C-alpha positions as a Markdown table, in Angstrom:
| # | Residue | x | y | z |
|---|---|---|---|---|
| 1 | Met | 49.4 | 71.5 | 141.4 |
| 2 | Asn | 47.9 | 70.1 | 138.3 |
| 3 | Asn | 48.0 | 72.1 | 135.0 |
| 4 | Ile | 49.7 | 75.5 | 134.6 |
| 5 | Ile | 48.2 | 78.4 | 132.8 |
| 6 | Thr | 50.1 | 81.7 | 132.1 |
| 7 | Ile | 48.3 | 84.9 | 131.3 |
| 8 | Thr | 50.1 | 87.7 | 129.5 |
| 9 | Leu | 47.8 | 90.7 | 129.0 |
| 10 | Asn | 50.4 | 92.9 | 127.3 |
| 11 | Thr | 52.4 | 90.7 | 125.0 |
| 12 | Ala | 55.5 | 91.9 | 123.2 |
| 13 | Ile | 58.0 | 91.0 | 120.5 |
| 14 | Asp | 61.5 | 91.4 | 121.9 |
| 15 | Arg | 64.2 | 92.4 | 119.4 |
| 16 | Val | 67.7 | 92.0 | 120.8 |
| 17 | Met | 70.7 | 93.7 | 119.1 |
| 18 | Glu | 74.4 | 93.6 | 119.8 |
| 19 | Val | 76.0 | 97.0 | 119.2 |
| 20 | Asp | 79.7 | 97.3 | 120.1 |
| 21 | Gly | 80.4 | 100.8 | 121.5 |
| 22 | Phe | 76.8 | 101.8 | 121.4 |
| 23 | Ala | 76.3 | 105.6 | 121.9 |
| 24 | Ile | 73.4 | 107.9 | 121.5 |
| 25 | Gly | 73.5 | 110.3 | 118.6 |
| 26 | Arg | 75.8 | 108.2 | 116.5 |
| 27 | His | 75.4 | 106.0 | 113.4 |
| 28 | Thr | 76.8 | 102.6 | 114.1 |
| 29 | Arg | 76.5 | 99.0 | 112.9 |
| 30 | Gly | 74.8 | 96.3 | 115.0 |
| 31 | Arg | 74.0 | 92.7 | 114.8 |
| 32 | Leu | 70.5 | 91.3 | 115.3 |
| 33 | Ile | 70.7 | 88.4 | 117.8 |
| 34 | Gly | 67.1 | 87.5 | 117.9 |
| 35 | Arg | 63.4 | 88.7 | 117.5 |
| 36 | Val | 61.0 | 86.5 | 119.5 |
| 37 | Pro | 57.5 | 86.7 | 120.9 |
| 38 | Ala | 57.7 | 87.6 | 124.6 |
| 39 | Gly | 56.0 | 89.3 | 127.5 |
| 40 | Lys | 56.4 | 88.2 | 131.1 |
| 41 | Gly | 53.9 | 85.3 | 131.1 |
| 42 | Val | 55.2 | 84.1 | 127.7 |
| 43 | Asn | 58.7 | 84.0 | 129.1 |
| 44 | Val | 57.5 | 82.0 | 132.1 |
| 45 | Ser | 55.7 | 79.5 | 129.7 |
| 46 | Arg | 58.7 | 79.1 | 127.5 |
| 47 | Ala | 61.0 | 78.6 | 130.5 |
| 48 | Leu | 58.6 | 76.1 | 132.0 |
| 49 | Ala | 58.5 | 74.1 | 128.8 |
| 50 | Ala | 62.4 | 74.1 | 128.7 |
| 51 | Leu | 62.3 | 72.6 | 132.2 |
| 52 | Gly | 60.0 | 69.8 | 131.1 |
| 53 | Val | 56.8 | 71.3 | 132.5 |
| 54 | Pro | 53.9 | 71.3 | 130.0 |
| 55 | Asn | 51.7 | 74.5 | 130.2 |
| 56 | Val | 49.1 | 76.6 | 128.4 |
| 57 | Ala | 49.7 | 80.3 | 127.6 |
| 58 | Thr | 46.9 | 82.7 | 126.9 |
| 59 | Gly | 46.2 | 86.4 | 126.9 |
| 60 | Phe | 46.1 | 89.0 | 124.1 |
| 61 | Val | 48.2 | 89.3 | 121.0 |
| 62 | Gly | 47.8 | 91.7 | 118.0 |
| 63 | Arg | 46.0 | 90.1 | 115.1 |
| 64 | Glu | 48.9 | 90.4 | 112.7 |
| 65 | Glu | 51.3 | 88.7 | 115.2 |
| 66 | Phe | 48.9 | 85.9 | 116.1 |
| 67 | Asp | 50.4 | 83.3 | 113.7 |
| 68 | Leu | 54.0 | 84.1 | 114.8 |
| 69 | Tyr | 53.0 | 83.4 | 118.4 |
| 70 | Glu | 51.3 | 80.2 | 117.5 |
| 71 | Arg | 54.3 | 78.9 | 115.5 |
| 72 | Ser | 57.0 | 80.1 | 117.9 |
| 73 | Leu | 55.4 | 78.8 | 121.2 |
| 74 | Gly | 54.4 | 75.6 | 119.5 |
| 75 | Asp | 58.1 | 75.1 | 118.5 |
| 76 | Asp | 59.0 | 75.7 | 122.2 |
| 77 | Gly | 56.5 | 73.1 | 123.5 |
| 78 | Val | 54.0 | 75.6 | 124.8 |
| 79 | Ala | 50.3 | 75.2 | 124.2 |
| 80 | Ser | 49.2 | 78.6 | 122.7 |
| 81 | Gln | 45.7 | 79.7 | 123.5 |
| 82 | Phe | 46.0 | 83.5 | 122.8 |
| 83 | Leu | 43.2 | 85.7 | 121.7 |
| 84 | Ala | 43.8 | 88.0 | 118.8 |
| 85 | Val | 42.9 | 91.7 | 119.2 |
| 86 | Glu | 42.8 | 94.7 | 116.9 |
| 87 | Gly | 46.1 | 96.5 | 116.7 |
| 88 | Thr | 49.8 | 95.7 | 116.7 |
| 89 | Thr | 51.7 | 93.8 | 119.4 |
| 90 | Arg | 54.4 | 96.2 | 120.9 |
| 91 | Glu | 57.9 | 95.6 | 119.9 |
| 92 | Asn | 60.6 | 96.2 | 122.6 |
| 93 | Leu | 64.3 | 96.7 | 121.7 |
| 94 | Thr | 67.2 | 95.6 | 123.9 |
| 95 | Val | 70.7 | 96.9 | 122.8 |
| 96 | Ile | 73.6 | 94.9 | 124.3 |
| 97 | Asp | 77.1 | 96.6 | 124.2 |
| 98 | Pro | 79.6 | 93.8 | 124.9 |
| 99 | Ser | 82.5 | 96.2 | 125.3 |
| 100 | Ala | 80.9 | 98.3 | 128.0 |
| 101 | Gly | 79.1 | 95.4 | 129.6 |
| 102 | Leu | 75.9 | 97.4 | 129.3 |
| 103 | Glu | 72.3 | 96.8 | 128.1 |
| 104 | Thr | 69.7 | 99.4 | 127.1 |
| 105 | His | 66.0 | 98.7 | 126.9 |
| 106 | Ile | 63.4 | 100.6 | 125.0 |
| 107 | Arg | 59.8 | 99.7 | 125.7 |
| 108 | Asp | 57.1 | 100.1 | 123.2 |
| 109 | Glu | 53.4 | 100.8 | 123.6 |
| 110 | Gly | 51.0 | 98.2 | 122.1 |
| 111 | Phe | 47.4 | 97.6 | 121.3 |
| 112 | Asp | 44.2 | 98.7 | 123.1 |
| 113 | Val | 42.0 | 96.0 | 124.6 |
| 114 | Ala | 38.3 | 96.4 | 124.2 |
| 115 | Pro | 35.7 | 95.4 | 126.9 |
| 116 | Ala | 34.5 | 92.6 | 124.7 |
| 117 | Asp | 38.2 | 91.2 | 124.6 |
| 118 | Leu | 38.2 | 91.0 | 128.4 |
| 119 | Val | 34.9 | 89.1 | 128.3 |
| 120 | Arg | 36.4 | 86.6 | 125.9 |
| 121 | Leu | 39.5 | 86.2 | 128.0 |
| 122 | Gly | 37.4 | 85.7 | 131.1 |
| 123 | Asn | 35.4 | 83.0 | 129.3 |
| 124 | Lys | 38.6 | 81.4 | 128.1 |
| 125 | Leu | 40.0 | 81.3 | 131.6 |
| 126 | Asn | 36.8 | 79.9 | 133.0 |
| 127 | Leu | 37.1 | 76.9 | 130.5 |
| 128 | Leu | 40.8 | 76.4 | 131.1 |
| 129 | Ala | 41.1 | 76.6 | 134.9 |
| 130 | Lys | 40.4 | 73.6 | 137.0 |
| 131 | Ala | 40.8 | 72.8 | 140.7 |
| 132 | Asp | 44.4 | 72.7 | 141.9 |
| 133 | Asp | 45.7 | 74.2 | 138.6 |
| 134 | Leu | 48.2 | 77.1 | 138.9 |
| 135 | Val | 47.2 | 80.4 | 137.0 |
| 136 | Val | 50.1 | 82.8 | 136.6 |
| 137 | Ile | 49.3 | 86.4 | 135.7 |
| 138 | Ser | 52.5 | 88.4 | 134.8 |
| 139 | Gly | 53.4 | 91.7 | 133.3 |
| 140 | Ser | 52.1 | 95.1 | 132.7 |
| 141 | Leu | 48.6 | 96.1 | 131.7 |
| 142 | Pro | 47.8 | 97.3 | 128.2 |
| 143 | Arg | 45.6 | 100.2 | 127.4 |
| 144 | Gly | 41.9 | 99.4 | 128.2 |
| 145 | Val | 42.8 | 97.1 | 131.1 |
| 146 | Asp | 43.0 | 98.2 | 134.7 |
| 147 | Val | 43.8 | 96.5 | 137.9 |
| 148 | Ser | 40.2 | 95.7 | 138.6 |
| 149 | Asp | 40.1 | 93.7 | 135.4 |
| 150 | Ala | 43.2 | 91.7 | 136.6 |
| 151 | Ala | 41.5 | 91.2 | 139.9 |
| 152 | His | 38.4 | 89.8 | 138.1 |
| 153 | Leu | 40.6 | 87.2 | 136.3 |
| 154 | Ile | 42.0 | 86.2 | 139.7 |
| 155 | Glu | 38.6 | 85.8 | 141.1 |
| 156 | Ile | 37.6 | 83.5 | 138.0 |
| 157 | Ala | 40.7 | 81.3 | 138.6 |
| 158 | Glu | 40.0 | 81.1 | 142.4 |
| 159 | Asn | 36.3 | 80.3 | 141.9 |
| 160 | Lys | 37.4 | 77.3 | 139.9 |
| 161 | Gly | 39.6 | 76.2 | 142.8 |
| 162 | Ala | 42.9 | 77.2 | 141.1 |
| 163 | His | 46.0 | 78.7 | 142.8 |
| 164 | Val | 47.1 | 82.1 | 141.6 |
| 165 | Ala | 50.6 | 83.6 | 141.2 |
| 166 | Val | 51.1 | 87.3 | 140.3 |
| 167 | Asp | 54.1 | 89.1 | 138.9 |
| 168 | Gly | 52.9 | 92.6 | 138.2 |
| 169 | Ser | 53.5 | 96.2 | 138.7 |
| 170 | Gly | 53.5 | 98.0 | 142.0 |
| 171 | Glu | 50.1 | 99.4 | 141.1 |
| 172 | Met | 48.7 | 95.9 | 140.8 |
| 173 | Leu | 50.3 | 94.7 | 144.0 |
| 174 | Arg | 48.7 | 97.7 | 145.9 |
| 175 | Ala | 45.3 | 96.8 | 144.3 |
| 176 | Leu | 45.6 | 93.2 | 145.4 |
| 177 | Glu | 46.7 | 94.1 | 149.0 |
| 178 | Gly | 44.7 | 92.1 | 151.5 |
| 179 | Arg | 44.0 | 89.2 | 149.1 |
| 180 | Ser | 45.3 | 85.7 | 149.9 |
| 181 | Met | 47.2 | 84.1 | 147.0 |
| 182 | Trp | 49.6 | 81.2 | 146.3 |
| 183 | Leu | 52.5 | 83.5 | 145.2 |
| 184 | Leu | 53.5 | 87.1 | 144.6 |
| 185 | Lys | 56.8 | 88.0 | 142.9 |
| 186 | Pro | 57.6 | 91.7 | 143.2 |
| 187 | Asn | 61.0 | 93.2 | 142.7 |
| 188 | Arg | 62.7 | 95.2 | 145.5 |
| 189 | Asp | 61.2 | 98.5 | 144.3 |
| 190 | Glu | 57.7 | 97.1 | 144.0 |
| 191 | Leu | 57.8 | 95.6 | 147.4 |
| 192 | Ala | 59.1 | 98.9 | 148.8 |
| 193 | Ala | 56.2 | 100.7 | 147.2 |
| 194 | Leu | 53.8 | 98.8 | 149.5 |
| 195 | Ala | 55.3 | 100.6 | 152.6 |
| 196 | Pro | 53.6 | 103.6 | 154.1 |
| 197 | Thr | 56.9 | 105.4 | 154.4 |
| 198 | Ala | 60.3 | 105.3 | 152.6 |
| 199 | Ile | 62.3 | 102.2 | 153.1 |
| 200 | Glu | 65.7 | 103.1 | 154.7 |
| 201 | Asn | 67.4 | 99.7 | 154.9 |
| 202 | Asp | 67.0 | 95.9 | 154.2 |
| 203 | Glu | 65.6 | 95.3 | 157.6 |
| 204 | Ala | 62.6 | 97.4 | 156.9 |
| 205 | Leu | 62.1 | 95.7 | 153.5 |
| 206 | Ile | 62.3 | 92.3 | 155.1 |
| 207 | Glu | 59.5 | 93.3 | 157.6 |
| 208 | Ile | 57.3 | 94.2 | 154.7 |
| 209 | Gly | 57.9 | 90.8 | 153.1 |
| 210 | Arg | 57.3 | 89.0 | 156.4 |
| 211 | Asp | 54.0 | 90.8 | 156.8 |
| 212 | Leu | 53.0 | 90.1 | 153.3 |
| 213 | Ser | 53.7 | 86.4 | 153.6 |
| 214 | Glu | 51.2 | 86.0 | 156.4 |
| 215 | Arg | 48.4 | 86.0 | 153.8 |
| 216 | Val | 50.4 | 85.1 | 150.6 |
| 217 | His | 51.8 | 81.6 | 150.8 |
| 218 | Phe | 55.1 | 82.4 | 149.0 |
| 219 | Val | 56.6 | 85.8 | 148.4 |
| 220 | Ile | 59.6 | 86.0 | 146.1 |
| 221 | Val | 61.4 | 89.3 | 145.9 |
| 222 | Ser | 64.0 | 89.7 | 143.2 |
| 223 | Cys | 67.0 | 92.0 | 143.8 |
| 224 | Gly | 68.9 | 91.6 | 140.5 |
| 225 | Ala | 72.5 | 90.5 | 140.8 |
| 226 | Ala | 72.3 | 90.7 | 144.6 |
| 227 | Gly | 69.9 | 87.6 | 144.6 |
| 228 | Gly | 66.7 | 88.1 | 146.6 |
| 229 | Tyr | 64.4 | 86.9 | 149.4 |
| 230 | Leu | 61.8 | 84.2 | 149.8 |
| 231 | Phe | 59.2 | 84.8 | 152.5 |
| 232 | Ile | 57.0 | 82.0 | 153.8 |
| 233 | Arg | 54.5 | 82.4 | 156.7 |
| 234 | Gly | 56.5 | 85.2 | 158.3 |
| 235 | Ser | 59.9 | 83.6 | 157.9 |
| 236 | Ala | 62.5 | 84.9 | 155.6 |
| 237 | Leu | 65.3 | 83.3 | 153.4 |
| 238 | Ile | 68.0 | 85.2 | 151.6 |
| 239 | Gly | 69.3 | 83.7 | 148.4 |
| 240 | Gln | 72.5 | 84.5 | 146.5 |
| 241 | Val | 74.6 | 83.0 | 143.7 |
| 242 | Asp | 78.3 | 83.0 | 143.8 |
| 243 | Met | 79.1 | 83.9 | 140.1 |
| 244 | Asp | 81.4 | 86.2 | 138.2 |
| 245 | Thr | 78.9 | 89.0 | 137.4 |
| 246 | Ser | 80.9 | 89.9 | 134.2 |
| 247 | Arg | 79.4 | 86.7 | 132.7 |
| 248 | Ala | 75.9 | 88.2 | 132.7 |
| 249 | Val | 74.7 | 89.4 | 129.3 |
| 250 | Ser | 71.1 | 90.5 | 129.8 |
| 251 | Ser | 68.7 | 90.9 | 132.7 |
| 252 | Val | 65.6 | 90.7 | 130.4 |
| 253 | Gly | 63.4 | 87.8 | 131.5 |
| 254 | Cys | 65.5 | 86.7 | 134.4 |
| 255 | Gly | 62.7 | 87.2 | 136.9 |
| 256 | Asp | 60.4 | 85.3 | 134.7 |
| 257 | Cys | 62.8 | 82.3 | 134.6 |
| 258 | Met | 63.2 | 82.5 | 138.4 |
| 259 | Leu | 59.4 | 82.2 | 138.7 |
| 260 | Ala | 59.4 | 79.3 | 136.3 |
| 261 | Gly | 62.2 | 77.6 | 138.1 |
| 262 | Phe | 60.3 | 77.9 | 141.4 |
| 263 | Ile | 57.1 | 76.5 | 139.9 |
| 264 | Ala | 58.8 | 73.6 | 138.2 |
| 265 | Ser | 60.7 | 72.6 | 141.3 |
| 266 | Arg | 57.6 | 72.7 | 143.5 |
| 267 | Lys | 55.6 | 70.8 | 140.9 |
| 268 | Arg | 58.0 | 67.9 | 141.2 |
| 269 | Gly | 57.7 | 67.9 | 144.9 |
| 270 | Asp | 60.7 | 69.9 | 146.2 |
| 271 | Asp | 60.4 | 71.8 | 149.4 |
| 272 | Ala | 60.3 | 75.7 | 149.3 |
| 273 | Arg | 63.9 | 76.2 | 150.1 |
| 274 | Ser | 65.1 | 73.7 | 147.4 |
| 275 | Ala | 62.7 | 75.3 | 144.9 |
| 276 | Tyr | 64.0 | 78.8 | 145.6 |
| 277 | Arg | 67.6 | 77.5 | 145.2 |
| 278 | Tyr | 66.7 | 76.0 | 141.9 |
| 279 | Ala | 64.8 | 79.2 | 140.8 |
| 280 | Leu | 68.0 | 81.3 | 141.5 |
| 281 | Ala | 70.1 | 78.9 | 139.4 |
| 282 | Val | 67.6 | 79.2 | 136.5 |
| 283 | Ala | 67.5 | 83.0 | 136.7 |
| 284 | Thr | 71.2 | 83.3 | 136.8 |
| 285 | Ala | 71.6 | 80.9 | 133.8 |
| 286 | Ala | 69.1 | 83.2 | 132.0 |
| 287 | Ala | 71.2 | 86.2 | 132.6 |
| 288 | Ile | 74.1 | 84.5 | 130.7 |
| 289 | His | 71.8 | 84.0 | 127.7 |
| 290 | Thr | 71.2 | 86.8 | 125.2 |
| 291 | Leu | 67.5 | 86.0 | 124.5 |
| 292 | Pro | 64.7 | 86.6 | 127.1 |
| 293 | Gly | 63.3 | 83.5 | 128.7 |
| 294 | Arg | 66.2 | 81.2 | 127.4 |
| 295 | Phe | 68.9 | 79.4 | 129.3 |
| 296 | Asp | 71.2 | 76.4 | 129.1 |
| 297 | Leu | 70.0 | 73.5 | 131.3 |
| 298 | Ala | 73.5 | 72.2 | 131.7 |
| 299 | Leu | 74.5 | 75.6 | 133.1 |
| 300 | Val | 71.6 | 75.5 | 135.6 |
| 301 | Glu | 73.1 | 72.3 | 137.0 |
| 302 | Glu | 76.6 | 73.8 | 137.0 |
| 303 | Leu | 75.3 | 76.8 | 139.0 |
| 304 | Leu | 73.3 | 74.9 | 141.6 |
| 305 | Pro | 76.2 | 74.2 | 143.9 |
| 306 | Arg | 77.0 | 77.9 | 143.9 |
| 307 | Val | 73.6 | 79.0 | 145.2 |
| 308 | Ser | 73.1 | 79.7 | 148.9 |
| 309 | Val | 69.8 | 80.0 | 150.6 |
| 310 | Glu | 69.9 | 80.8 | 154.3 |
| 311 | Pro | 67.5 | 82.1 | 156.9 |
| 312 | Val | 67.6 | 85.8 | 157.7 |
């Protein structure tokens, strides 16, 4: 692959607070750990840059937060090409309780996207995407955007000869069913939602992944602390990390870092199995960091020998 472009349609600002002994209905003191521009594609871009992979991030951001995104992503080594829209970027809150080892997430609603904004983004992507580039579309859809709009962006990228990776909701995955793409990254529940009947066990889940990988080159299924699966042309690999789970601080952005790790490893020429192994190490390192899309590179190297990737 050549250049990498991430698209975040529903950007966010993630506020992370540490509150010892957090409980609903009480007044308590907390400590602000960070307030950073985020959203799934933004997290992928930031993680790629940390792994030494230049990339461009685009999508929508509220007009008032536009300068914040430009500064923050520029400082992280990401080329920001976001489009400002009317309204305010949503602000999500993560509360980490270190004593209980728990995290609580509160997700906000953000701006509305107008039809003219979608035209602008389509034109932007048409200019950015080139043959053999990778376009990553990640995250939820804001008000004013539906799955057909996301599918149109995929068509623009594919018409330019770019590869496409999607990490979206179950609704988006169902709408894209039947399309051939470079990569899909559902979580366990999203993959299960593609089944015509309820999933009773892992064997049934694996069959869905195998079927999906017959038309999608790579299918990565994240299963949280349990690791996950990589499906390639009907074959399945299970990945796990031997780590003390009590070290994990926050799960926010871990899946985005997993995707970034896989892309970065493939870009430097690693085979799929090695790339998945690296992706799991990056995701696990991100779980040990308090801010979304962040990790310690030295910790990634420390974790690599603890990652197992085996055929199912």
